[in-house]
C-alpha positions as CSV (number, residue, x, y, z in Angstrom):
1,M,58.9,-40.7,22.1
2,R,55.7,-38.9,21.2
3,G,56.7,-35.6,23.3
4,R,59.9,-35.4,21.5
5,T,59.0,-35.2,18.1
6,W,56.5,-32.4,19.0
7,L,59.7,-30.5,20.6
8,G,61.5,-31.1,18.0
9,A,58.9,-30.2,15.8
10,A,58.4,-26.9,17.9
11,L,62.1,-26.3,17.7
12,V,62.1,-26.1,13.5
13,L,59.4,-24.0,13.4
14,G,60.2,-21.8,16.1
15,A,63.9,-21.7,13.1
16,Q,61.8,-20.2,10.9
17,L,59.4,-18.5,12.1
18,R,62.6,-16.6,13.0
19,A,64.0,-17.2,9.7
20,L,61.7,-15.6,7.9
21,W,61.3,-12.5,10.7
22,L,64.9,-12.0,9.9
23,A,63.7,-12.1,5.7
24,A,60.9,-8.8,6.4
25,A,63.6,-6.3,7.4
26,V,64.8,-3.7,5.0
27,E,63.4,-0.6,5.7
28,V,64.3,1.3,2.8
29,Y,63.8,5.3,2.8
30,T,63.5,8.1,0.8
31,A,61.9,11.5,0.5
32,K,58.1,11.0,-0.8
33,E,59.6,14.2,-3.6
34,V,62.2,15.7,-5.1
35,V,61.2,19.3,-7.2
36,A,64.9,20.0,-9.6
37,V,66.4,23.2,-12.2
38,N,66.3,21.6,-15.5
39,G,69.2,21.4,-16.4
40,T,71.2,21.2,-13.1
41,N,72.3,17.3,-10.8
42,Q,70.3,15.7,-8.2
43,R,70.6,13.7,-5.8
44,L,68.2,11.1,-5.3
45,K,68.8,10.2,-1.6
46,C,67.7,6.6,-0.9
47,T,69.4,5.1,2.9
48,F,68.0,1.0,4.5
49,S,68.1,-0.7,7.7
50,S,68.4,-4.0,8.2
51,S,68.4,-6.6,10.9
52,I,71.5,-8.3,9.5
53,P,75.1,-7.0,8.6
54,V,75.2,-5.6,4.8
55,G,77.3,-8.0,3.6
56,Q,78.4,-9.2,0.4
57,Q,75.1,-10.7,-1.9
58,L,73.8,-6.7,-0.3
59,S,72.0,-5.3,-3.7
60,V,70.6,-2.5,-5.1
61,S,68.0,-1.7,-8.2
62,W,67.6,1.9,-8.9
63,N,63.9,1.6,-11.2
64,F,62.1,4.4,-13.0
65,Q,57.8,4.8,-14.6
66,P,57.2,8.2,-16.5
67,E,54.9,10.2,-15.9
68,D,53.1,8.4,-18.3
69,L,52.9,5.3,-17.6
70,S,54.5,4.1,-19.7
71,S,56.4,0.7,-18.7
72,H,59.5,0.6,-16.9
73,E,63.6,1.2,-16.9
74,P,66.3,0.7,-15.0
75,V,68.2,3.4,-14.0
76,F,70.9,2.0,-12.1
77,Y,72.4,-2.0,-10.2
78,Y,74.4,-2.4,-7.4
79,L,76.7,-5.9,-6.3
80,K,79.5,-6.1,-4.5
81,E,79.8,-2.3,-6.8
82,P,78.3,0.0,-8.8
83,Y,76.8,-0.8,-12.3
84,K,75.9,1.6,-14.7
85,P,72.9,0.6,-17.1
86,P,74.1,0.1,-20.8
87,T,71.5,1.3,-22.9
88,G,68.1,4.5,-21.8
89,R,67.3,7.9,-20.9
90,F,70.5,7.6,-18.5
91,K,72.9,6.5,-20.5
92,D,76.5,8.3,-18.4
93,R,74.0,10.0,-17.1
94,V,73.4,8.7,-13.9
95,T,76.9,8.1,-11.1
96,W,76.9,6.3,-7.9
97,D,76.6,8.5,-4.8
98,G,76.1,6.0,-2.4
99,N,78.2,4.8,0.9
100,I,77.1,1.2,1.7
101,E,79.3,1.4,5.2
102,R,76.3,4.1,6.1
103,N,73.6,2.5,4.7
104,D,73.9,4.7,1.9
105,V,72.6,3.7,-1.7
106,S,71.7,7.6,-3.3
107,I,72.6,8.0,-6.7
108,I,72.6,11.6,-8.8
109,I,71.3,12.2,-11.6
110,W,72.8,14.5,-14.4
111,N,71.5,17.3,-16.1
112,L,67.7,16.7,-15.5
113,Q,65.7,16.8,-18.4
114,P,61.4,17.2,-17.9
115,S,61.2,14.1,-19.8
116,D,62.9,12.6,-16.4
117,N,58.7,13.9,-14.4
118,G,58.3,10.5,-13.0
119,T,58.7,8.5,-9.9
120,F,62.2,6.7,-8.7
121,T,62.0,3.8,-7.1
122,C,64.8,2.7,-4.3
123,Q,64.8,-1.3,-3.3
124,V,67.5,-2.7,-1.9
125,T,67.5,-6.9,-0.7
126,N,70.4,-8.1,2.0
127,W,70.5,-11.7,1.5
128,P,68.6,-13.1,3.8
129,D,67.1,-9.8,3.9
130,V,64.9,-10.1,0.7
131,Y,62.0,-8.6,1.8
132,G,61.2,-5.3,2.2
133,T,60.3,-1.4,1.7
134,I,61.1,-0.1,-1.5
135,G,61.9,3.7,-1.3
136,E,60.0,5.8,-3.4
137,V,60.7,9.5,-5.7
138,Q,58.2,11.9,-7.1
139,L,60.9,13.9,-9.3
140,R,59.6,17.2,-10.6
141,V,61.3,19.0,-12.9
142,V,60.9,22.2,-13.1
143,Q,61.9,25.5,-16.1
144,K,64.7,27.9,-14.8
145,V,62.9,31.8,-14.6
146,N,64.3,33.8,-17.2
147,F,66.6,36.7,-15.1
148,S,64.2,39.3,-16.5
149,E,61.3,36.5,-14.9
150,I,63.3,37.5,-11.5
151,H,62.6,41.6,-12.5
152,F,59.3,41.6,-13.8
153,L,58.9,39.7,-10.1
154,A,61.0,42.1,-8.1
155,V,59.8,45.3,-10.4
156,A,56.2,43.9,-9.5
157,I,56.6,43.4,-5.3
158,G,58.4,47.0,-4.8
159,S,55.6,48.8,-6.8
160,A,53.3,47.2,-4.2
161,S,54.9,48.0,-1.5
162,V,55.5,50.7,-2.7
163,L,51.6,52.6,-3.0
164,M,51.2,50.5,-0.1
165,I,53.6,52.8,2.5
166,I,52.2,55.5,0.0
167,V,48.7,54.5,0.4
168,V,49.5,53.9,4.9
169,T,50.9,56.7,5.1
170,A,48.2,58.9,3.0
171,V,45.1,57.9,5.8
172,I,48.0,58.8,8.8
173,I,48.3,61.5,7.6
174,C,44.0,62.8,7.4
175,R,43.6,60.9,10.0
176,R,46.4,63.6,12.2
177,H,44.5,66.2,9.8
178,R,41.3,65.3,10.9
179,G,41.9,65.1,14.7
180,K,43.4,68.4,14.7
181,A,40.3,70.4,12.5
182,R,37.9,68.7,15.4
183,D,40.3,70.0,18.1
184,K,40.7,73.5,16.9
185,R,36.1,73.3,16.3
186,L,36.6,72.1,20.1
187,E,38.7,75.0,21.7
188,V,37.2,77.5,19.1
189,A,33.7,76.0,20.8
190,D,35.2,76.2,24.5
191,T,35.7,79.9,23.5
192,E,32.6,81.0,22.2
193,R,31.0,79.9,25.9
């Protein structure tokens, strides 16, 4: 009788360990850093893998942590369908761009501003896979480069290139001139002997 009790306990323990192993299998993948220009739109890519087929209980949470480390803000939520934030800085500025069948839970942030600098997190749960990694994307919004700045940069690079060509040409001409002068001196020295 005791052998059967141990066998039953071992089977129950094995089933529980298998369930725990499966519950920790969600892996989330994101770009570590994204740089975008102020006023543009940016896709924040997030994909995942799970040991369980995607089911109706799959949920996705996108959150934002500003650079000043103030409180986290919800950005987007998905459960059977996408839910945009009803309030906050991302209201009317975020759209779903994922494809659950391809394990893609990406979003697009519209009209980026410098205040959007910070860390976006992407968390996926696929019941019973409720634990796993959380993807993080560090977003850096940079200012647009004005045409005058581009023009100035092009002129500076062009001028430096032309100056370098002139210097190299002058060095080559000087070396040839010295070489010819040396050859003439040697010829004169040979004829005088």
